[in-house]
N, C-alpha and C positions, 0 to 999 in steps of 0.2 A: 472445565469446558465440557460442553455437551458433545455427543458423538457426531451429530449432524454438522456442527460448526467445524469440528476437527477434520471431518471428511472433506468438507468444502475447502477448508484452508489447505489441506494436503494436496488436493487436486489443483488448486490455484497455484501453489508453489511449484508443483511439478511442471505445469504449463509455463509459468514464468521462467523457471530455470531453463527449460528447453528453448524458449524464445531468446533469452539472453545468451545462451550458448551459441545459437545459430547466428546471432549478430556479432559474435566475437567478443562479448564482454560477460563471461560466465560469472555467476555468483558463487564464489569459492566457499564463503561461510556467511551465515546470517549476520546482518549488522547489529551492532550494539548501540544503544542510546541510553544515556544515564546509567550505564552499567548493567542494563537489562537487554535481553534479546528483543529486537524490534519485530513485532508481528506484522510482516509486510502485507498479509491479507487484510488485516484490520485497517492498516493504514490506507491501502488502496480503496477499500470499501468506504471508509470515512471521507476521503478526498472526493471520490466519485459521487457520493451523495450530495456534496456541496456543488458539484458541477465540474470537477476536474482541477488539475493543478493551476491552470491559468485563472480560473474563477476564484480559487482559494487565495491566490496571490493578489488578484485585483481587489477582493473584498477584505484583504488582510486577516484571513481566518486561520493562519498557521498556529497562533496560540491556542485557538479552540481545538484544532486538530490534535495538537500535542496533549491537551488536557483529556481528550477522549481516548488517548492511547494508554492511559493508566500507568504512565511511567513517572516516577518521582523526578522532580526538577532538581538536577544536580549540576547542570551546565549553566553557564552565564547567559547563553542565547538558545534556549530550547526550541523556539519557533524557527529560527534560522537553521538549526541542526536537523529538525525533522523535515524541513523543506529540502535541504541538501540531500538527505537520505532518499526522499521521494524522487527527486530529480535523478539521482544516480541509479536507483534500483527499480523504479516503477514508471517514470514518465515515458520512456521509450515504449513500454508495453501499453500504457494508456493510449498513446498515439496510434499504435497498431490496432488495438481493440476498437477504438473509435472508428478507424478507417474500415475495419471489417464490418462493423455495425452499419455503416453507411452503404456498404455493398450488399447488405442483407444477410450476412452471416457473422457469427461471433464465436471466438474460441472460449469466451467466458460463459460459464454456466451461471445460473441464478446465484447471486451472492446471498449467502446465508447470514442472517443477523447474528453477530457475536453475542455470547452470553453477557449479561450485565456484570460489571465489575463486582468483586467480592465486597 
């Protein structure tokens, strides 16, 4: 990982954790998917690039999102699993961030492109 991506990811995760703490659903530990730690920043960025959770669901793009996460498929339902993780860990933040943008301010800094997979 390059330093710029790591710095952006760390800042995003700090903001996300603070937001989830404030709403009473703290992230105690980072989620695992397929036995690997789920990069919530990469997941958020990937889903937002498509248009957000509702758009990804409408367009049936969850399998594409999963494949972009570079996680080996070990589960029987990887697309459903990644959607469930997004809904639990990121969707409330997405709704908050979208509302902030509509009001002219956003807690989210510019999303940094993740490095290409190895």
